[in-house]
C-alpha positions in Angstrom: 20.2 27.4 -20.6 17.2 29.0 -19.0 17.4 32.5 -17.4 15.6 33.5 -14.3 12.4 34.0 -16.2 12.5 30.6 -17.8 13.4 31.8 -21.3 15.4 29.5 -23.5 16.9 31.4 -26.4 17.9 28.2 -28.2 14.3 27.2 -28.7 13.9 29.9 -31.3 16.2 28.0 -33.8 14.9 24.5 -33.2 12.4 22.7 -35.5 10.4 20.7 -33.0 8.4 19.0 -35.8 11.6 17.6 -37.3 12.8 16.4 -33.9 9.6 14.3 -33.5 9.7 13.3 -37.2 6.2 14.6 -38.0 4.9 17.2 -40.5 3.9 20.6 -39.4 0.2 19.9 -40.0 0.3 16.6 -38.0 -2.6 16.0 -35.7 -2.4 15.9 -31.9 -2.7 12.1 -31.9 0.0 11.6 -34.5 2.3 13.9 -32.5 1.6 12.0 -29.3 2.2 8.7 -31.0 5.5 9.8 -32.4 6.6 11.2 -29.0 5.8 8.0 -27.1 7.7 5.9 -29.7 10.8 8.1 -29.5 10.6 8.3 -25.7 10.5 4.6 -25.4 13.4 4.1 -27.8 15.6 6.7 -26.1 14.6 6.5 -22.5 17.7 6.5 -20.1 16.3 3.5 -18.2 16.4 1.4 -21.3 19.7 2.8 -22.5 21.8 3.3 -19.3 25.2 3.6 -21.1 24.1 5.4 -24.3 24.7 9.2 -23.7 23.6 10.0 -27.2 20.2 8.5 -26.6 20.0 10.3 -23.3 20.5 13.6 -25.2 18.0 12.5 -27.8 15.4 11.7 -25.1 15.8 15.3 -23.7 15.4 16.8 -27.2 12.2 14.7 -27.8 10.8 15.7 -24.4 11.5 19.3 -25.1 9.9 19.2 -28.5 6.8 17.6 -27.2 6.5 20.0 -24.3 5.9 22.8 -26.9 4.1 21.2 -29.9 2.2 18.7 -27.7 0.5 21.7 -25.9 -2.2 23.3 -28.1 -1.5 26.9 -26.8 2.2 26.7 -27.0 2.1 25.1 -30.5 -0.1 27.9 -31.8 2.3 30.5 -30.6 5.3 28.6 -31.8 3.8 28.2 -35.3 2.9 31.9 -35.5 6.4 32.8 -34.5 8.0 30.6 -37.2 5.4 31.7 -39.8 6.1 35.4 -39.1 9.9 35.1 -39.2 10.7 31.9 -41.1 12.6 28.9 -39.8 16.1 29.9 -40.7 16.8 32.8 -38.2 19.8 32.7 -35.9 19.6 34.3 -32.5 22.7 36.5 -32.0 23.4 37.2 -35.7 22.5 40.1 -37.9 21.7 40.0 -41.7 23.2 37.1 -43.5 26.4 37.4 -45.4 24.8 38.3 -48.7 22.8 41.2 -47.1 19.6 39.5 -48.1 16.4 39.7 -46.1 16.9 36.6 -44.0 15.8 37.8 -40.7 18.6 37.8 -38.1 18.1 38.4 -34.4 21.1 40.4 -33.4 22.2 43.9 -32.6 23.3 45.2 -36.0 20.7 45.7 -38.6 18.5 42.9 -37.3 15.9 42.6 -34.5 17.2 42.1 -31.0 15.6 39.1 -29.4 15.7 40.6 -26.0 13.8 43.7 -27.2 11.4 41.5 -29.2 10.4 39.5 -26.2 10.6 42.4 -23.6 7.3 43.5 -22.2 5.7 46.0 -24.6 4.0 48.2 -21.9 0.6 46.6 -22.3 0.6 46.9 -26.1 0.5 43.2 -26.7 2.5 42.0 -29.7 5.3 39.5 -29.6 6.2 40.3 -26.0 2.9 38.9 -24.9 2.5 36.3 -27.7 5.7 34.5 -26.8 5.7 35.2 -23.1 3.5 32.1 -22.5 5.8 30.0 -24.7 9.2 31.1 -23.5 8.4 32.2 -20.0 9.7 35.8 -20.2 9.2 38.7 -17.8 6.6 41.4 -17.4 3.2 40.1 -18.5 4.6 36.9 -19.7 3.9 33.7 -17.8 5.9 30.6 -16.9 5.4 27.3 -18.6 2.4 25.5 -17.2 3.2 22.7 -14.7 1.9 19.3 -15.7 -1.4 18.2 -14.3 -1.0 15.6 -11.6 -3.6 13.1 -10.4 -4.3 13.2 -6.7 -3.1 10.5 -4.3 -5.3 7.4 -3.7 -6.6 7.2 -0.1 -7.2 4.1 2.0 -9.9 3.7 4.6 -11.9 1.0 6.3 -15.5 0.7 7.6 -17.3 -1.8 9.8 -20.9 -2.6 8.9 -23.5 -5.0 10.2 -24.2 -8.4 8.6 -27.6 -7.2 7.4 -26.2 -4.0 5.9 -23.7 -6.1 4.0 -26.5 -8.1 2.4 -28.8 -5.2 1.7 -26.2 -2.5 0.9 -25.9 0.8 2.9 -24.7 4.4 2.6 -22.1 5.3 5.2 -20.3 8.5 6.3 -16.5 8.4 6.2 -14.3 11.0 7.8 -11.1 11.3 5.7 -7.8 13.0 6.3 -5.6 13.3 3.3 -2.9 15.4 1.6 -4.1 18.3 -0.5 -2.7 21.5 -2.0 -1.6 24.0 0.6 -4.3 26.6 1.1 -1.9 29.5 1.4 0.0 29.0 -1.8 -2.5 26.8 -3.7 0.1 24.0 -4.1 2.8 26.1 -5.8 5.2 26.0 -2.8 6.0 29.7 -3.2 5.2 32.7 -1.0 2.1 34.4 -2.3 2.9 37.4 -4.5 6.3 36.1 -5.6 7.1 34.9 -9.1 8.3 31.4 -10.0 11.1 30.5 -12.4 11.9 27.3 -14.2 13.7 24.9 -11.8 17.5 25.0 -12.7 18.0 21.5 -11.3 15.7 19.7 -13.7 15.4 22.5 -16.3 11.6 22.3 -16.0 11.2 18.6 -16.7 10.1 17.7 -13.1 12.5 14.8 -12.8 16.3 14.1 -12.7 18.2 11.0 -13.9 20.4 9.3 -11.3 22.8 6.4 -11.9 22.3 3.3 -9.8 25.3 1.1 -9.4 27.0 2.6 -12.5 25.3 0.3 -15.0 21.7 1.5 -14.5 19.9 4.8 -14.2 16.5 5.8 -13.2 14.3 8.8 -13.3 13.3 10.4 -9.9 11.2 13.3 -8.9 13.3 16.4 -8.9 14.3 17.1 -5.2 14.5 20.9 -5.9 11.0 21.5 -7.2 9.2 18.3 -6.1 8.2 17.6 -9.6 6.3 20.9 -10.0 8.9 22.1 -12.6 9.0 25.6 -11.1 10.8 27.0 -8.0 10.4 30.1 -5.9 13.2 32.1 -4.3 10.9 32.6 -1.3 9.1 29.5 -0.1 5.5 29.5 1.3 5.6 30.2 5.0 2.8 27.7 5.7 4.0 24.6 3.9 7.7 25.6 3.8 7.8 25.1 0.0 6.4 21.6 -0.1 3.1 22.8 -1.6 1.2 20.2 0.5 -1.2 20.5 3.3 -3.7 18.3 5.2 -7.4 18.4 4.8 -10.2 16.7 6.7 -13.6 16.0 5.1 -16.6 13.8 5.4 -18.0 12.0 2.4 -20.9 9.7 1.8 -19.9 6.3 0.4 -22.3 3.7 -1.0 -21.5 0.2 0.0 -23.1 -2.2 -2.6 -25.4 -5.0 -1.6 -23.8 -8.3 -1.2 -20.3 -7.0 -0.1 -18.2 -9.6 1.6 -16.1 -9.4 4.7 -12.6 -8.1 3.8 -13.7 -6.9 0.4 -12.0 -3.7 -1.0 -14.3 -1.2 -2.6 -13.0 1.4 -5.1 -14.7 4.8 -5.2 -13.4 6.7 -8.2 -12.6 10.4 -7.7 -13.1 10.3 -3.9 -9.4 10.4 -3.0 -7.0 13.4 -2.6 -7.5 16.4 -5.0 -5.3 16.6 -8.0 -2.7 19.4 -8.7 -2.7 21.9 -11.6 -6.1 20.7 -12.8 -5.4 17.0 -12.5 -8.1 14.6 -11.5 -8.7 13.5 -7.9 -7.4 10.2 -6.8 -9.5 7.2 -5.8 -10.7 6.1 -2.4 -10.3 2.4 -1.4 -12.5 1.2 1.4 -11.8 -2.2 3.1 -15.2 -3.4 4.4 -15.3 -5.4 7.7 -18.6 -7.2 8.3 -19.8 -8.0 11.8 -21.1 -11.5 12.6 -24.8 -12.4 12.9 -26.3 -14.3 15.9 -28.2 -16.8 13.6 -27.0 -16.6 10.0 -23.6 -17.2 8.5 -22.3 -16.8 5.0 -20.5 -19.1 2.5 -19.7 -17.2 -0.8 -23.1 -15.9 -2.0 -25.1 -18.4 0.1 -26.4 -17.8 3.6 -26.1 -20.6 6.2 -28.3 -21.6 9.1 -28.2 -24.3 11.7 -31.7 -25.6 12.5 -32.2 -27.4 15.8 -34.6 -30.4 15.4 -35.7 -33.3 17.6 -34.9 -36.9 17.1 -38.5 -37.7 16.5 -38.7 -35.1 13.7 -35.9 -36.7 11.8 -37.1 -40.2 12.5 -40.8 -39.7 11.7 -40.5 -36.7 9.3 -41.9 -33.3 9.9 -42.6 -29.8 8.4 -40.6 -27.1 10.2 -40.5 -23.4 9.7 -37.1 -21.6 9.5 -36.3 -17.8 9.3 -34.9 -16.0 6.3 -32.8 -12.8 6.5 -35.1 -9.8 6.2 -38.0 -11.9 4.7 -40.9 -14.2 5.7 -40.2 -17.6 7.2 -40.1 -20.7 4.8 -41.2 -24.2 5.5 -38.8 -27.2 5.2 -40.3 -30.6 4.6 -38.0 -33.1 6.4 -38.5 -36.7 5.2 -38.7 -39.6 7.7 -35.3 -41.0 8.4 -33.4 -37.9 7.6 -29.9 -38.1 9.1 -28.5 -35.5 11.5 -26.4 -32.9 9.7 -28.3 -33.0 6.4 -28.4 -29.6 4.6 -31.5 -28.4 2.8 -31.3 -25.7 0.1 -33.8 -22.9 -0.1 -33.2 -21.2 -3.5 -33.0 -17.4 -3.9 -32.9 -16.6 -0.1 -29.1 -15.9 0.0 -26.9 -12.8 -0.6 -27.2 -10.7 -3.8 -24.9 -11.5 -6.7 -23.2 -9.2 -9.1 -25.5 -10.2 -11.9 -28.6 -9.2 -9.9 -29.6 -12.7 -8.8 -29.3 -14.1 -5.3 -27.6 -17.0 -3.7 -29.4 -19.7 -1.6 -30.1 -20.3 2.0 -28.4 -23.5 3.2 -30.3 -24.9 6.3 -28.5 -27.7 8.1 -30.6 -29.8 10.6 -28.9 -30.5 14.0 -30.4 -32.9 16.5 -31.0 -31.2 19.8 -30.5 -33.4 22.9 -32.3 -32.0 25.9 -30.3 -31.6 29.0 -33.1 -32.8 31.3 -36.2 -35.0 30.7 -39.4 -35.0 32.6 -40.9 -38.3 33.8 -43.2 -38.8 30.7 -40.4 -38.1 28.3 -38.0 -40.3 30.2 -40.4 -43.2 30.1 -40.9 -42.8 26.3 -37.1 -42.8 25.7 -36.7 -45.9 27.9 -39.4 -47.6 26.0 -37.7 -46.7 22.7 -34.4 -48.1 24.1 -36.1 -51.4 25.1 -37.6 -51.7 21.6 -34.2 -51.2 19.9 -32.3 -53.5 22.3 -32.0 -56.3 19.8 -30.8 -53.9 17.1 -27.5 -52.4 18.4 -26.3 -49.5 16.4 -22.6 -50.4 16.8 -22.9 -54.0 15.7 -20.9 -53.5 12.6 -18.5 -51.1 14.0 -16.1 -53.6 15.6 -16.3 -56.0 12.7 -15.4 -53.3 10.2 -12.6 -52.2 12.5 -11.1 -55.8 12.4 -11.9 -56.6 16.1 
């Protein structure tokens, strides 16, 4: 059990290396690998009805909390090296009167005195304060670093900016650590203690329907592992606040309408030294009066006259942001034919560009002057013996 300062006297008689099944000189990677294996095997979610594995999971988590942290491990090793691994808190010398160090009141060293603040003289009171969370100059266990929340936003850009790429300003409002308490949730100037609800793990295990259980963020400390008797007057103990900021975001060239861009580290700030979250920007692209888009290709409808398709022609068409290009239309080209102009489309991920797809559309004038009307009537007379719909009825079975 932890006291108000977070000290757990039972830690002193535990061999955390044995709990994890590693040697004392094991490297950090080996310790982490052993912890993850044991945590998976004994996790309550995977063993809902096995109380022994639930207890084993807690032992493994407790051991890794100490030897998995370089600072705590150093102090823990120094402690065991100085006094051996066979001491017993609450007992004096052993039955034979030999020099096995006991930590009791009679003839041994009192653990309370050993860990009590030494009036600035250092020693074990300071050395194990960080490890066991005692009073005076001793500090609480370090809360785990937490990545900041991801933030969602959207931006509307022009068709041309989507093709060329653009840097935009985004005004973001997101959760962040409370400025008054720096995210601790406690009133400034007050001291924290290990959360009694979760015993400093940051989570609690709840049964779901009797046959299943799941880990949830501790409701008492909000996952911060520590609690305060006096909550922060600004955030009321939540440790959270709101912040507004403006960032510059680069939208890459060739972005598509509706595409979601991920900007790493531009989300909400992390807690306890954790990294910032990510910013996800959904891009909306405005339409263009002339050009359209199909995947990485740009599209363009080109109005042409009947005579240009019938007789053939060379016509100029625009490109987006570049010089015009010339299309050579062969005689007898049908209405609706699409011509491909390579390399004049949108940028691709590999650095190349798509194509411009120009589709010719016959333009029928709404009014004709006398000369044009006479020419069209002459054409009609010339084609009178060659009706266009001659085969239409026969093919329809009529």
